[in-house]
C-alpha positions as CSV (number, residue, x, y, z in Angstrom):
1,X,0.0,0.0,0.0
2,X,2.8,2.4,0.9
3,X,5.4,1.2,-1.6
4,X,4.5,4.1,-4.0
5,X,4.7,6.7,-1.3
6,X,7.7,9.2,-1.4
7,X,10.7,7.9,0.6
8,X,10.6,10.6,3.2
9,X,10.5,10.7,7.0
10,X,8.3,13.6,8.2
11,X,8.7,15.3,11.5
12,X,5.7,17.6,12.0
13,X,6.2,20.5,14.4
14,X,3.0,21.2,16.3
15,X,2.0,24.1,18.5
16,X,2.9,23.8,22.2
17,X,6.1,21.9,21.5
18,X,4.4,18.6,20.3
19,X,5.9,16.5,17.5
20,X,4.3,14.0,15.1
21,X,6.6,11.5,13.5
22,X,5.9,9.6,10.3
23,X,8.7,7.2,9.2
24,X,9.5,6.7,5.5
25,X,6.8,4.8,3.5
26,X,4.9,4.1,6.7
27,X,1.2,4.6,7.4
28,X,1.9,5.0,11.1
29,X,2.3,8.3,12.8
30,X,3.3,8.6,16.5
31,X,2.8,11.6,18.7
32,X,5.6,12.9,21.0
33,X,5.6,13.1,24.0
34,X,3.5,10.3,25.4
35,X,0.1,11.1,27.0
36,X,-0.1,12.0,30.7
37,X,-0.8,8.4,31.6
38,X,2.3,7.4,29.6
39,X,0.6,6.0,26.6
40,X,1.8,6.5,23.0
41,X,-0.8,7.9,20.6
42,X,-0.6,6.6,17.1
43,X,-2.5,7.4,13.9
44,X,-3.0,5.4,10.7
45,X,-2.8,7.2,7.4
46,X,-4.9,6.1,4.4
47,X,-2.8,8.2,2.0
48,X,0.5,10.0,2.1
49,X,-1.1,13.4,1.9
50,X,-3.7,12.7,4.6
51,X,-1.2,13.4,7.4
52,X,-2.1,17.0,7.7
53,X,-5.9,16.5,7.8
54,X,-5.5,13.7,10.4
55,X,-3.6,16.0,12.7
56,X,-6.1,18.8,12.1
57,X,-8.9,16.5,13.0
58,X,-7.2,16.1,16.4
59,X,-7.3,20.0,16.7
60,X,-3.5,20.0,16.6
61,X,-2.1,23.1,14.8
62,X,0.8,22.4,12.4
63,X,3.7,24.9,12.5
64,X,5.9,23.2,9.9
65,X,7.4,20.0,8.6
66,X,10.9,18.6,8.4
67,X,11.4,16.2,5.5
68,X,14.3,13.7,5.5
69,X,14.6,12.4,2.0
70,X,18.2,11.0,1.6
71,X,21.0,9.5,3.5
72,X,22.9,12.7,4.1
73,X,19.9,14.2,5.9
74,X,19.4,11.0,7.9
75,X,23.0,10.8,9.2
76,X,23.4,14.6,9.7
77,X,25.9,15.5,7.0
78,X,23.2,17.8,5.6
79,X,20.2,19.5,7.2
80,X,16.7,18.1,6.7
81,X,14.3,20.1,4.5
82,X,12.2,22.4,6.6
83,X,9.0,24.1,5.4
84,X,6.6,26.2,7.4
85,X,3.0,25.1,6.9
86,X,-0.2,27.1,6.6
87,X,-3.8,26.0,6.3
88,X,-4.7,27.6,3.0
89,X,-4.6,26.7,-0.7
90,X,-0.9,27.3,-0.9
91,X,0.2,25.3,2.2
92,X,3.9,25.9,1.6
93,X,3.6,29.6,1.0
94,X,6.9,30.5,2.5
95,X,8.7,28.0,0.3
96,X,6.8,29.2,-2.7
97,X,7.7,32.8,-2.0
98,X,11.4,31.9,-1.3
99,X,11.6,30.0,-4.6
100,X,9.8,32.7,-6.7
101,X,11.9,35.6,-5.4
102,X,15.1,33.6,-6.1
103,X,13.9,33.0,-9.7
104,X,13.0,36.7,-10.1
105,X,16.5,37.5,-9.0
106,X,17.9,35.3,-11.8
107,X,15.7,37.2,-14.3
108,X,16.9,40.6,-12.9
109,X,20.5,39.4,-13.3
110,X,19.9,38.2,-16.8
111,X,18.4,41.7,-17.7
112,X,21.2,43.5,-15.8
113,X,18.8,45.3,-13.4
114,X,21.1,45.8,-10.4
115,X,18.5,47.3,-8.0
116,X,15.8,44.7,-8.6
117,X,18.4,41.9,-8.5
118,X,19.7,43.1,-5.1
119,X,16.2,43.4,-3.7
120,X,15.1,40.1,-5.1
121,X,18.0,38.2,-3.5
122,X,17.6,40.0,-0.2
123,X,13.9,39.1,-0.1
124,X,14.5,35.5,-1.0
125,X,17.3,35.2,1.6
126,X,15.1,36.8,4.3
127,X,12.2,34.5,3.6
128,X,14.5,31.6,4.2
129,X,16.0,33.2,7.3
130,X,12.5,33.9,8.7
131,X,11.6,30.2,8.2
132,X,14.7,29.1,10.1
133,X,13.9,31.4,13.0
134,X,10.4,29.9,13.2
135,X,11.9,26.4,13.3
136,X,14.4,27.4,16.0
137,X,11.6,28.8,18.1
138,X,9.6,25.6,17.7
139,X,12.6,23.5,18.7
140,X,13.0,25.7,21.8
141,X,9.4,24.8,22.7
142,X,10.2,21.1,22.3
143,X,13.3,21.5,24.5
144,X,11.2,23.1,27.2
145,X,8.6,20.4,26.9
146,X,11.2,17.7,27.0
147,X,12.7,19.2,30.2
148,X,9.3,18.9,31.8
149,X,9.1,15.3,30.7
150,X,12.5,14.5,32.2
151,X,11.7,16.1,35.5
152,X,8.5,14.2,35.8
153,X,6.5,17.0,37.5
154,X,3.1,15.6,38.3
155,X,1.5,19.0,38.1
156,X,-0.2,19.4,34.7
157,X,-0.8,23.1,34.9
158,X,0.9,26.1,36.4
159,X,3.7,28.6,35.7
160,X,7.4,28.1,36.1
161,X,10.8,29.2,34.9
162,X,13.9,27.2,34.3
163,X,17.0,27.3,32.1
164,X,15.0,26.8,28.9
165,X,12.4,29.5,29.5
166,X,14.6,32.6,28.9
167,X,16.2,30.8,25.9
168,X,12.8,30.4,24.3
169,X,12.0,34.1,24.7
170,X,15.4,35.0,23.2
171,X,14.5,32.9,20.2
172,X,11.2,34.8,19.8
173,X,13.0,38.1,20.1
174,X,15.3,37.1,17.3
175,X,12.3,36.2,15.2
176,X,10.9,39.7,15.7
177,X,14.1,41.3,14.3
178,X,14.3,38.9,11.3
179,X,10.6,39.5,10.4
180,X,11.0,43.3,10.5
181,X,14.0,43.1,8.2
182,X,11.8,41.3,5.6
183,X,9.0,43.9,6.3
184,X,11.5,46.7,5.4
185,X,12.8,44.9,2.3
186,X,9.3,44.6,0.9
187,X,8.6,48.3,1.7
188,X,11.7,49.3,-0.2
189,X,10.5,47.1,-3.1
190,X,7.1,48.9,-3.2
191,X,8.7,52.3,-3.1
192,X,11.0,51.5,-6.0
193,X,8.8,49.4,-8.3
194,X,5.2,50.2,-7.6
195,X,3.7,51.9,-10.7
196,X,7.0,51.3,-12.5
197,X,8.8,53.6,-10.0
198,X,6.3,56.5,-9.9
199,X,6.4,56.6,-6.1
200,X,10.1,57.5,-6.0
201,X,11.2,60.9,-4.6
202,X,14.6,62.5,-4.1
203,X,15.0,60.9,-0.7
204,X,15.3,57.1,-0.7
205,X,12.9,55.0,1.4
206,X,14.2,51.7,2.8
207,X,11.9,51.2,5.8
208,X,8.2,50.5,6.5
209,X,7.9,53.8,8.4
210,X,9.2,55.8,5.5
211,X,6.8,54.0,3.1
212,X,3.9,54.7,5.5
213,X,4.5,58.4,5.6
214,X,4.7,58.5,1.8
215,X,1.5,56.5,1.2
216,X,-0.4,58.7,3.7
217,X,0.3,61.7,1.4
218,X,-1.1,59.9,-1.7
219,X,-4.7,59.9,-2.7
220,X,-4.9,57.5,-5.6
221,X,-3.3,54.2,-4.4
222,X,-2.9,50.9,-6.2
223,X,-4.5,47.8,-4.6
224,X,-1.1,46.7,-3.3
225,X,-0.3,50.2,-1.9
226,X,-3.7,50.4,-0.2
227,X,-3.0,47.0,1.3
228,X,0.3,48.2,2.7
229,X,-1.3,51.3,4.1
230,X,-4.0,49.3,5.8
231,X,-1.7,46.7,7.5
232,X,0.7,49.4,8.6
233,X,-2.1,51.6,10.1
234,X,-3.3,51.6,13.7
235,X,-5.1,48.2,13.7
236,X,-2.9,46.5,11.1
237,X,-0.9,43.4,11.8
238,X,2.3,44.9,10.4
239,X,1.9,47.9,12.7
240,X,1.6,45.5,15.7
241,X,4.6,43.6,14.5
242,X,6.7,46.8,14.3
243,X,5.5,47.8,17.8
244,X,6.7,44.5,19.3
245,X,10.1,44.9,17.6
246,X,10.4,48.5,18.7
247,X,9.5,47.5,22.3
248,X,12.3,45.0,22.6
249,X,14.8,47.1,20.6
250,X,14.3,50.4,22.5
251,X,12.7,49.4,25.8
252,X,13.2,46.0,27.4
253,X,13.5,42.2,26.6
254,X,10.1,40.8,25.6
255,X,10.1,38.6,28.8
256,X,10.1,41.6,31.1
257,X,8.6,44.6,29.3
258,X,5.9,45.1,32.0
259,X,6.5,42.1,34.3
260,X,8.4,38.9,34.4
261,X,6.9,36.3,32.0
262,X,6.7,32.7,32.9
263,X,6.2,29.5,30.8
264,X,2.7,28.1,31.3
265,X,2.0,24.4,31.5
266,X,-1.2,23.2,29.9
267,X,-2.8,20.0,28.6
268,X,-4.5,19.2,25.3
269,X,-7.3,16.6,25.3
270,X,-7.0,14.0,22.6
271,X,-9.4,11.1,21.5
272,X,-10.5,8.7,24.2
273,X,-10.0,11.5,26.7
274,X,-6.3,11.1,26.6
275,X,-4.3,14.2,27.6
276,X,-0.9,15.4,26.5
277,X,1.3,18.1,28.1
278,X,2.1,21.3,26.1
279,X,3.7,24.6,26.9
280,X,2.7,28.2,26.3
281,X,4.9,31.3,26.3
282,X,2.7,34.4,26.6
283,X,3.5,37.8,25.3
284,X,1.8,41.0,26.4
285,X,-0.9,42.9,24.5
286,X,-0.7,46.5,23.4
287,X,3.1,46.7,22.6
288,X,2.7,50.3,21.4
289,X,1.2,51.4,24.7
290,X,3.8,49.5,26.7
291,X,6.6,51.2,24.8
292,X,5.1,54.7,25.6
293,X,4.7,53.8,29.3
294,X,8.3,52.6,29.7
295,X,9.6,55.6,27.9
296,X,7.9,57.8,30.5
297,X,9.1,55.8,33.5
298,X,11.1,58.5,35.3
299,X,9.6,58.2,38.8
300,X,11.7,55.3,40.3
301,X,10.0,55.4,43.7
302,X,6.6,54.9,42.0
303,X,8.0,52.1,40.0
304,X,9.3,50.4,43.2
305,X,5.9,50.8,44.8
306,X,4.3,48.9,41.9
307,X,6.5,45.8,42.4
308,X,3.8,44.0,44.3
309,X,1.2,44.6,41.6
310,X,3.7,43.7,38.9
311,X,4.6,40.4,40.6
312,X,0.9,39.5,41.0
313,X,0.2,40.3,37.3
314,X,3.1,38.0,36.3
315,X,1.3,35.1,37.9
316,X,-2.0,35.8,36.2
317,X,-1.2,37.1,32.7
318,X,-2.1,34.5,30.0
319,X,-0.9,36.9,27.3
320,X,-2.7,38.1,24.1
321,X,-0.6,35.7,22.1
322,X,1.6,32.7,22.5
323,X,5.1,33.2,21.1
324,X,5.0,30.3,18.7
325,X,1.5,30.9,17.5
326,X,2.2,34.6,16.9
327,X,5.5,33.8,15.0
328,X,3.7,31.2,12.9
329,X,1.0,33.7,12.0
330,X,3.4,36.4,11.1
331,X,5.6,34.1,9.0
332,X,2.5,33.2,6.9
333,X,1.3,36.8,6.6
334,X,4.7,38.0,5.5
335,X,5.2,35.1,3.1
336,X,1.8,35.8,1.5
337,X,2.7,39.5,1.3
338,X,5.9,38.6,-0.4
339,X,4.0,36.6,-3.0
340,X,1.7,39.5,-3.6
341,X,4.6,41.8,-4.1
342,X,6.0,39.6,-6.8
343,X,3.4,41.3,-9.1
344,X,5.7,44.3,-9.1
345,X,8.5,42.4,-10.9
346,X,9.3,43.9,-14.4
347,X,10.3,40.4,-15.4
348,X,9.1,36.8,-15.4
349,X,10.9,34.2,-13.2
350,X,13.9,32.3,-14.6
351,X,15.8,29.3,-13.4
352,X,19.5,28.7,-13.9
353,X,20.5,25.5,-15.7
354,X,23.9,24.0,-16.1
355,X,24.7,22.4,-19.5
356,X,27.7,20.1,-20.1
357,X,29.2,20.3,-23.5
358,X,32.4,19.4,-25.2
359,X,34.0,22.7,-24.2
360,X,33.1,22.2,-20.5
361,X,30.2,23.3,-18.2
362,X,28.2,26.4,-18.9
363,X,25.2,27.9,-17.3
364,X,22.2,29.6,-18.8
365,X,18.9,31.1,-17.7
366,X,15.5,29.9,-18.8
367,X,12.1,31.2,-18.1
368,X,10.0,29.1,-15.8
369,X,7.2,27.3,-17.7
370,X,3.7,28.2,-16.3
């Protein structure tokens, strides 16, 4: 039945630090860690592609998948193939955007357009970098969950800190910086290539803030420009992302911006009333407001008097978002945005091919067939 399945081991990263493992050409999927009563949950797949729907049916949210497809990846001489996953028509949108922008860079090189080549390669690189930061954050969750498993703490809920907690928040903070680099690259692209360059002014724009100021002065926006203006405005997700980045860059580490943040132990209920341990790393709401409050904190005595309230809040705050859930959402939003921005390309995507001839090896660019 499975002989015609791809020879690929799949490690599916799940929210909360969970992991689903599907060996090569196997219909079996096992969930890590074991349930709270030390039972291993297994699934049976009717088809290779049904893995994702089976996990969704258990209400387990997929973050991404690591594919091991050859010996080098299996023994560690090369990394496994990692792709963020999103529940939409293009489930591998980050990978699709990464590939497309690399191909657009090839085309820009072929046409000797230095600015578009530079931007294309930067965007492609940053999409890949963002994907890796998401994977590292997911692995940090798994390390925290594994530490709980090893300690064997019988309490299934509560808040705690250990050596892995701060490391996880550090991974999330790195993700914020990487995501805003991509945000600024896409903003620079819009400035230079929307309407074939009609937005350009004497002063160069290379940041989202600069693009926002420019778009606010315009009255007749294209659909893409209007979309950027919307997501960078007060209730937009890109504005919120920038507020989180500014908060940790100019104010305080994310784990202590208004009080100390703890890791939260939770359980997920599975079929047959089985439960499995997960972890949650909360982040505070209203990052823009928090930044303004910290910027005005010049009354130290008042700050000291608030310690008791701050300590109490630390033990009660569930957070507007979980770090991994938020990072996953932002990765998918930015990847979809990068795909939309590809419409600004003055060229069609090209791939580089290497051809061996009697005179040696040569390379050439060819347009991607639609």
